[in-house]
C-alpha positions in Angstrom: 0.0 0.0 0.0 2.8 2.4 1.0 4.7 1.5 -2.2 1.6 2.2 -4.4 1.2 5.5 -2.6 4.9 6.4 -3.2 4.5 5.6 -6.9 1.4 7.6 -7.1 3.1 10.6 -5.5 6.0 10.3 -7.9 3.6 10.2 -10.8 1.7 13.2 -9.5 5.0 15.1 -9.0 6.0 14.3 -12.5 2.8 15.5 -14.0 3.1 18.7 -11.9 6.5 19.4 -13.3 5.2 18.8 -16.9 2.2 21.1 -16.3 4.4 23.7 -14.8 6.7 23.6 -17.8 3.8 23.8 -20.1 2.4 26.8 -18.2 5.8 28.5 -18.4 5.9 28.1 -22.2 5.2 31.3 -23.9 6.0 33.4 -20.9 8.6 36.1 -21.7 10.9 37.0 -18.7 12.9 40.2 -18.4 16.2 38.3 -18.8 14.9 36.4 -21.9 13.8 39.7 -23.5 17.2 41.3 -23.0 19.1 38.2 -24.3 16.9 38.1 -27.4 17.4 41.8 -28.0 21.2 41.6 -27.6 21.4 38.6 -29.9 19.4 40.1 -32.8 19.7 43.9 -32.6 21.3 45.4 -35.7 22.9 48.1 -33.6 25.1 45.4 -31.9 26.0 44.0 -35.3 27.0 47.5 -36.5 29.1 48.1 -33.4 30.8 44.7 -33.8 31.6 45.5 -37.4 33.1 48.8 -36.4 35.2 47.0 -33.8 36.4 44.5 -36.4 37.3 47.3 -38.7 39.4 49.1 -36.0 41.2 45.9 -35.1 42.1 45.3 -38.7 43.5 48.9 -39.0 45.6 48.2 -35.9 47.5 45.5 -37.9 48.8 47.9 -40.5 49.4 50.9 -38.2 53.0 51.6 -37.4 54.5 49.6 -40.2 57.0 50.9 -42.7 55.6 52.5 -45.8 55.8 50.4 -49.0 59.0 50.7 -50.9 59.0 52.6 -54.2 60.4 51.3 -57.5 62.5 53.8 -59.4 62.9 53.6 -63.2 64.2 56.4 -65.4 66.8 57.9 -67.7 69.4 60.5 -66.6 71.1 63.0 -68.8 69.5 62.1 -72.1 70.8 64.4 -74.9 68.0 66.3 -76.7 70.1 68.3 -79.2 73.2 67.8 -81.3 74.6 64.6 -83.0 73.8 62.4 -80.0 70.1 63.5 -79.8 67.9 61.0 -78.0 70.7 58.3 -77.9 71.0 56.2 -74.8 74.5 54.9 -75.5 76.7 57.5 -77.3 77.0 60.1 -74.5 79.1 59.1 -71.4 76.6 60.9 -69.0 73.5 59.2 -70.3 72.3 56.4 -67.9 69.2 54.1 -67.8 68.5 53.7 -64.1 66.5 51.3 -62.0 66.4 51.3 -58.2 64.3 51.2 -55.0 63.6 53.8 -52.4 62.4 53.2 -48.8 61.0 55.9 -46.4 61.7 55.1 -42.8 59.7 57.3 -40.3 61.1 57.7 -36.8 60.7 54.7 -34.5 58.8 56.8 -32.0 56.3 57.8 -34.7 55.7 54.2 -35.8 55.2 53.1 -32.2 52.8 55.9 -31.5 50.8 55.3 -34.7 50.4 51.7 -33.6 49.4 52.9 -30.1 46.8 55.3 -31.6 45.3 52.5 -33.7 45.1 50.4 -30.5 43.3 53.3 -28.7 40.9 53.6 -31.5 40.1 49.9 -31.3 39.6 50.4 -27.6 37.1 53.2 -28.4 35.2 50.8 -30.8 35.2 48.1 -28.1 33.9 50.5 -25.5 31.2 51.7 -28.0 30.1 48.1 -28.4 29.7 47.8 -24.6 27.8 51.1 -24.5 25.5 49.9 -27.3 24.8 46.7 -25.5 23.9 48.6 -22.4 21.6 51.0 -24.3 19.8 48.1 -26.0 19.5 46.2 -22.7 18.1 49.3 -21.0 15.7 50.1 -23.8 14.4 46.5 -23.9 14.0 46.4 -20.1 12.1 49.7 -20.2 9.7 48.4 -22.8 9.3 45.1 -21.0 8.6 46.8 -17.7 6.1 49.2 -19.3 4.2 46.3 -20.8 4.5 44.2 -17.6 3.2 47.0 -15.3 0.3 47.6 -17.7 -0.7 43.9 -17.7 -0.4 43.8 -13.9 -2.5 47.0 -13.5 -5.1 45.6 -15.9 -5.4 42.3 -14.1 -5.9 44.1 -10.8 -8.4 46.6 -12.2 -10.4 43.9 -13.9 -10.8 42.1 -10.6 -11.9 45.3 -8.9 -14.3 46.1 -11.7 -16.1 42.8 -11.2 -16.7 43.7 -7.6 -17.7 47.3 -8.5 -20.0 46.0 -11.2 -21.7 43.8 -8.6 -22.1 46.7 -6.3 -23.5 48.9 -9.1 -26.1 46.2 -9.9 -27.0 46.2 -6.2 -27.4 49.9 -6.3 -29.8 49.7 -9.3 -31.7 47.0 -7.5 -32.0 49.1 -4.4 -33.2 52.1 -6.5 -35.9 49.9 -8.0 -37.0 48.7 -4.6 -37.0 52.2 -3.2 -34.2 51.6 -0.7 -31.8 53.9 -2.6 -31.8 57.2 -4.4 -31.1 58.1 -8.0 -28.0 60.0 -6.9 -26.5 56.9 -5.4 -27.2 54.8 -8.5 -25.7 57.5 -10.7 -22.6 57.8 -8.4 -22.1 54.1 -8.7 -22.4 54.2 -12.5 -20.0 57.2 -12.7 -17.3 55.4 -10.7 -17.7 52.3 -12.9 -17.4 54.5 -16.0 -14.2 56.1 -14.7 -12.8 52.7 -13.9 -13.6 51.6 -17.5 -11.8 54.6 -18.8 -8.7 53.8 -16.7 -8.8 50.2 -18.1 -8.9 51.6 -21.6 -6.0 53.9 -20.9 -4.0 51.0 -19.5 -4.8 48.9 -22.6 -3.5 51.8 -24.8 -0.3 51.9 -22.7 0.1 48.2 -22.9 -0.3 48.3 -26.7 2.3 51.0 -27.0 4.8 49.2 -24.7 4.3 46.0 -26.7 4.9 47.8 -29.9 8.2 49.1 -28.5 9.0 45.7 -27.1 8.4 44.1 -30.5 11.2 46.3 -31.9 13.6 44.3 -29.8 12.1 40.8 -29.4 9.9 40.6 -32.5 6.7 38.4 -32.2 7.6 37.4 -28.7 6.3 40.8 -27.5 2.8 39.3 -27.7 3.7 36.5 -25.2 2.5 36.6 -21.6 5.0 38.4 -19.4 6.5 37.1 -16.2 6.0 38.9 -12.9 8.0 42.0 -12.2 11.3 40.8 -10.5 11.4 43.6 -7.9 12.5 41.3 -5.1 15.9 40.5 -6.8 19.1 41.4 -5.0 22.2 43.0 -6.4 25.6 41.2 -6.8 27.4 44.4 -5.8 26.7 47.2 -3.4 25.7 50.6 -4.8 28.6 52.2 -3.0 31.0 50.0 -4.9 29.3 50.9 -8.2 29.7 54.6 -7.4 33.4 54.2 -6.9 34.1 52.6 -10.3 31.9 54.8 -12.6 34.7 55.3 -15.1 34.6 51.6 -16.0 30.9 51.4 -16.5 29.6 50.7 -20.0 27.8 54.1 -20.6 31.1 56.0 -19.8 33.5 53.5 -21.4 33.6 55.3 -24.8 34.3 58.7 -23.2 37.2 57.2 -21.2 38.6 55.5 -24.3 38.4 58.7 -26.3 40.4 60.5 -23.6 43.2 57.9 -23.9 43.1 58.2 -27.7 43.3 62.0 -27.5 46.4 61.7 -25.2 48.1 59.3 -27.6 47.3 61.7 -30.4 49.2 64.5 -28.5 52.2 62.3 -28.1 52.1 61.5 -31.9 51.9 65.2 -32.7 55.0 65.8 -30.5 56.8 63.0 -32.3 56.3 64.8 -35.6 59.2 67.1 -34.5 61.6 64.1 -35.0 63.3 63.6 -38.3 62.2 60.9 -40.8 64.7 59.6 -43.2 64.8 57.6 -46.4 67.3 55.6 -48.5 67.6 55.0 -52.2 69.6 52.4 -54.0 69.8 52.5 -57.8 71.7 50.8 -60.6 72.6 52.9 -63.7 73.5 51.4 -67.1 75.5 53.5 -69.6 76.7 52.8 -73.2 78.9 49.9 -74.0 82.0 52.1 -74.0 81.4 53.3 -70.4 81.2 51.7 -66.9 77.8 51.0 -65.2 77.2 52.7 -61.9 75.6 52.1 -58.5 74.2 54.9 -56.3 73.2 54.9 -52.6 71.5 57.9 -51.1 70.2 58.9 -47.7 67.7 61.7 -47.1 66.9 63.2 -43.6 64.0 65.5 -42.9 64.7 68.8 -41.3 61.7 69.9 -39.1 63.1 73.5 -38.8 59.8 75.3 -38.8 58.0 73.7 -35.8 56.6 77.1 -34.7 54.3 77.2 -37.7 53.9 73.5 -38.4 54.2 71.0 -35.5 53.5 73.4 -32.6 50.0 74.5 -33.7 49.0 70.9 -34.2 50.3 70.0 -30.8 48.3 72.8 -29.3 45.2 71.7 -31.1 45.6 68.1 -29.8 46.1 69.4 -26.3 42.9 71.3 -26.5 41.1 68.2 -27.6 42.4 66.4 -24.6 41.1 69.1 -22.3 37.7 69.0 -23.9 37.6 65.2 -23.6 38.7 65.3 -20.0 36.0 67.9 -19.2 33.4 65.8 -20.9 34.5 62.8 -18.9 34.3 64.7 -15.6 30.9 66.0 -16.4 29.7 62.5 -17.3 31.2 60.9 -14.2 29.5 63.4 -11.9 26.1 63.0 -13.6 26.5 59.2 -13.7 27.4 59.0 -10.0 24.4 61.1 -9.1 22.2 58.8 -11.2 23.6 55.7 -9.4 22.9 57.2 -6.0 19.3 58.1 -7.1 18.7 54.6 -8.5 20.2 53.0 -5.4 17.8 55.0 -3.2 14.8 54.1 -5.4 15.7 50.4 -5.3 16.5 50.2 -1.6 13.7 52.4 -0.2 11.3 51.3 -2.9 11.6 47.7 -1.8 10.7 48.7 1.7 7.7 50.6 0.5 6.5 47.6 -1.6 6.8 45.3 1.4 4.8 47.9 3.4 2.2 47.9 0.7 1.9 44.1 0.7 1.9 43.8 4.5 -0.3 46.7 5.4 -1.7 49.1 2.9 -3.2 46.7 0.3 -4.8 44.4 3.0 -6.2 47.5 4.8 -7.7 48.9 1.5 -9.3 45.5 0.7 -10.7 45.1 4.2 -12.1 48.6 4.2 -13.9 47.9 0.9 -15.3 44.7 2.2 -16.4 46.3 5.4 -18.1 49.1 3.5 -19.9 46.7 1.2 -21.0 44.6 4.2 -22.3 47.6 6.0 -24.1 48.9 3.0 -25.6 45.5 2.3 -27.0 45.3 5.8 -28.5 48.8 5.6 -26.2 50.4 8.2 -23.9 52.2 5.7 -24.0 54.6 2.8 -23.1 53.9 -0.8 -20.8 56.9 -0.8 -18.5 55.1 1.7 -18.4 52.0 -0.5 -17.4 54.1 -3.6 -14.8 55.9 -1.7 -13.3 52.6 -0.5 -13.3 51.3 -4.1 -11.5 54.5 -5.3 -8.9 54.2 -2.5 -8.3 50.5 -3.3 -7.9 51.3 -7.0 -5.4 54.0 -6.2 -3.5 51.8 -3.8 -3.3 49.0 -6.4 -2.0 51.3 -9.1 0.5 53.0 -6.8 1.8 49.5 -5.8 2.2 48.4 -9.5 3.8 51.7 -10.5 6.3 51.4 -7.7 7.0 47.8 -8.7 8.0 49.2 -12.1 10.2 51.9 -10.6 12.0 49.5 -8.3 12.5 47.0 -11.2 13.9 49.8 -13.4 16.3 50.8 -10.7 17.5 47.3 -10.2 17.9 46.7 -13.9 20.0 49.9 -14.2 22.3 49.0 -11.3 22.6 45.4 -12.4 23.4 46.2 -16.0 26.2 48.6 -14.8 27.7 45.8 -12.8 27.3 43.1 -15.5 28.4 45.3 -18.4 25.1 45.4 -20.2 24.2 41.7 -20.1 21.3 40.1 -18.2 
């Protein structure tokens, strides 16, 4: 008997797991929406292509220029008895050679460094793009989820209010109520219907925005708002490392690139040099010749050439540093605000669940019971309904705010991934 009961329990548990899995099918969670958006968004593909381009440019940066082939004729007579002859005049030479420019070592190294910094900018822009897409997807998902939650709660309250409105009409027909009471009940019901229509409009708009990121999955049922989640890092630790966060990463990378550009501009004061090796063939009565030449650049006019460029690059660095400082201050303030919303908002939601919502519901039930027994007024019932509707909407809206704050802080810590 015990064995049969054990088998039955195992079968029941198995069916429960299957039914739970089937029920979960078609439910779009916040994490799944972000993952889908990051996988398919064309913005990510564009940023990845830009990064690949920058990495390819880094391979060629800092290399020596291609050598140049030299082919020509020197000292060709154009008048006299030897006119246009390549062999009769001892000075005429057919020449072939090769020339190689060799920029200063510091310049080549800094050009390679600048290409690396530009690749870092592209990599940081990819991180920022992923963060922006994840944030936009989360915002659309939260908007749709809060609308659905609000609609479910208001539909439940509407059924109760509709029952009460029917009771008010019955009381009017029996002479136990006034026309004003019946009209007040109908007015509250009409206002609630208008709120439901407004929420349906918001849900449709949020789903349209969500479909931009997840496609047809936007019409799936949405999971509950995950406002109870905890963070893997403290907000204080996030505020200390703002320069490394995905939204600020491109700015920090551009600052480093600007500093490298200054060093490269300064290196332009160093001389480049080149070498040329050529072989010259003369007429059969004369000897062939080989020439080897070296050329060295003379940056003698730095005041009007290199120095203005250095000053311009330094100004670009100051502008980039000021932009970074402004972004860091704004970002740190945003982190502190989101941390306060997340931390205190969770406490408020717990207070809603433990106290405010039960009290609002009990008040409504008490008012309905009192009115049904003839000891209360319909006005008290309608006021209780309005208060409960407001409390429910405040609760759901706060759920959305807390979830947004958690998503923002979590994406900063995770680098833009769910």
